[in-house]
N, C-alpha and C positions, 0 to 999 in steps of 0.2 A: 426403630430398627428397620432396615431395608430387607425385603423378602429375597428368597433365593433367586427368583427370576431376574431381579436387578443385578445381583451378584454375578450371575452367569453372563449377563449382557456386558458387564464390565470385563469379564474374561475375553470376550470377543474383541472388545476395543483394545485390550492389552496385546492380543495377537497382532492386530493391525499396526499398532504403534511400535511394539517391539520388533516386528518384522521390518518396519521401515528403518529402524536403527541398525538392524542386522544387514539390510541392503547397503547401508552407508559403509559397513565394514567390508563388503564384498568388492573385489577389484573390478571396476566397471569396464576397463579396457582389456581384461583377460578372459572375459566371458562373452558369449554371444549375446547380442541385444535381445534376442528372443527370450533368453532366460529372465531378464529384468522385466520384460513385458508380461510374461506369463505369471511370474512370481508377484509382481506388483498388482496384477489383476486379482489374484487369489487373496492377497492381503486387503485390498480395497473392498472386496466382498465381505470379509469379516467385519470391517468397520461399518459398512452399510447395513449389515444385519443387526449390529449393535444399536444403531440409531433407529432403524425401522422397528426393532423389538421394543424399545422404550416408548415410541409413539403408539404402538399397538397396545401395550400393556397399560400405560397411564393415560393416553388419550388427552381429553380436554383438561385433566388435572395438571398437566405440565404447564399450562398457561397461567395457572393460579399459584404456582410455586416458583418464586424467583430463583432459588438455587437449582432446581431441576431445569428451568428454562435456560439459565446461564450454561449449565453443563451441556445441554443439548446444542446450544448455539456454538460452543467451542468445538464440540465433536463435528458439527456440520461444517465449520470452518476447516477443520482437519480434513474432512472428506473432499471439500472443494479443492484445497491445495494438493491433496493426494491425487485427485482426479486429473488436475492440470499436469502434475508430474507424469502420470501414466500417459496422458495425451502427448506430452513432449517427447516420449520415447520413440515416437514415429517420425520425428524430425531431427534436425541438427542444431536447434537453437540452444546452444550449451548454456549461455548466460541465463536464459529463461528457466531452463530445467534446474539449474543450480539454485535459483531463487525460490522457486515453488517447492523444491525438495526441502530446503532449509525452513521455509515457512510451515510446511507440513510437520516437520520434526518438532518445531516449537509449539504448534497448535496441538499436536498429539500429546506432548509432555504436559501442556496446560490442561488438557482434558483428563489426564490421569490424576493430576493434583486435585482438580475439582471433584472427580469421582471419589477419591480417597477421603477428602474432607467432609463429604456428605455421609460418610459411614460412622466416623468416630463421634463419641458423645462428650468429649472433653472440651474445655474452652479453647478458643482459637489460639491463644498464647499458651501452649502446652507442649510437652514433648511429643504428644500424639500427632500434632500438626507437622512434625518433622518425620516421625517414624512411619506414619501411614503413607504419605507420598513416596517415601523411599521403598516401602514394601511393594506398593503397586508398580513402581518403576522397575525394580529388580525382577519381579515376576514377569513383567512385559518383556524385558530383555531375554529372559530364559525362554519364554514361549516363542518369541520371534526368532531367537538363535536356533532352536531345535527345528522349527518349521522351515526356515530358509536353508539350514544345513541339510535337511532331508531333501528339499527341492533341488539343491545344487547336486547332491548325490544322484538324484533321479536324472538330472541333465547329463551326467556322465554316461548314462545308459543310452542316451540319444547321440552324444558326440564322445565316443570312447577315446579319441586320440588327443584330447586336450590335456594341458598340464594339470598335475595334482595340486598345484599351489593354491588355487581358489578354494578347493575343498578342505585342504589342511588349514587354511586361514579361517574359514568359517567354523571348522571343528574347534580351533583354539578359542574363537569367540564364544562358542557354546560352552566349552569347559570353564572359561573365565566367568561367564554368566552363572553357571551352576555353582561354582565355588563362591562367588559373591553372594548369591542367595542363601547358600548354606551358612556362610559366616554371619549374614544378617539374622537368620533364624536362631543362631546361637546366642547373639547378643541382645536380640529383641526382648525376650522375657525378663532378664535381669534389669534392663533399662526401664521397662514398663513397671516392674515391681518397685524399684527404688525412686523413680521419677514420675511415674504415671499418676493419673487422677484416680480418685476412689472408684469411679464407674469402671475404669479399665481394670483395676485390681479385682473388682467384683466379677467382671467378665472372665478374667484369667482363672479365678477360683472356680467359676462355673464350668469352664472348659476342662480343667484338670479333674474335676470331680464327676462331671456328667458325660463328658465326651472323650475320655482318654484313648479309647480304641480308634476313634475317628482321627485324632491327632497323630497317633502312632502310625496309622495307615497312610496319612498324608505325607509324613516325613519319610517313611520307608519307600513308598512308591515314587515320590517326586524327587527325593534327594539321594537315598541310598542306592536304589537300583540304577538310576542314570549315571552315578559316579562309577559303578562297576562297569556299566556298558561303555562309558567313555574310554575306559582303559582298553576294552576289547576293540573299540573302533580304532584307537591309535595303533594297536598291534596289527590290525587288519590293513591299515593304510601303509604300514611299513613293508608289507609283502611286495607290491601293493595289490589290493583287490577291491576295486571301487564298488562292485556289485554287493559284496558281502558288507562293506562299510555302510552302504545305503540301507541295506536291510536292518543293520543294527541301529541306524539313525531312526528308522521307523519304530523300532522297539523303544528307543529312548524317547521319541516323541509321544508314544502312547503312555509311557510312565509319567512324563512331565504333564501331559494334558489331564490324565486321570488324577494325579496328585493335586493339580491346580483346581480342578473341579471340587475335590474334597476340601481344598482350602477355601473355596467360595462358599461351601456349605458351612464351614466353621465361621466364616465372615457373617453369613446370614443368621446363624444361631447365637453368636456371641459378640458380633461387631469387632472381632479381632482379625487382623489381616495376616493369617498364617498361610 
């Protein structure tokens, strides 16, 4: 079972990968180039901290574990492609930027798959091999969506005269990611109960019997509260009042991040990706 430190480093990687997917949903030609430069730099830092943390924690042990070494190599490839995309934002090489951006998306997705498979204890050909990567991916989408949404809202404080369309588009991406993760968390337990391995059923039983408050807090903070706040953001955008909407995005981001940290604690304790 992986320790909490590794679970938390996975969260940092999810922010970087999910943020890149959120940037793909942002209208490139409707926002200032400075927004993409600053946002990509913040997301790149999250990915860099994830890799750096793994090296600091595991050190030489990484070179003795093939799965850990492969995971680190794919994350490093993601960082290289992401860094090239960030560099390309200072030029006009459109073809190059599109290529490295696409490669970064694929490498980031691959890193999440490898991260997820290193946590579950079921055989490779099992339902867990599908559910775990899906769980990591939907969490990454939500983390990235709320982070980029907050940063877009902050950009409106710098350039108050721009169209609301990019912020509304990112808000819809955030809500879609939130609903997708909520739906996944509803179907995940029954799928694991009926189709999961004995080890997963044992973990589910331990979670419900030993950590029910932790699970309830995770679902309330990361799912229930952001759903309410998303309605408040929508009502605020209809006024429109971008400053208030950005403040609410901050609150939503806090809820999502705290909930996902609680989820990583559940992952460390039970090897279940809640």
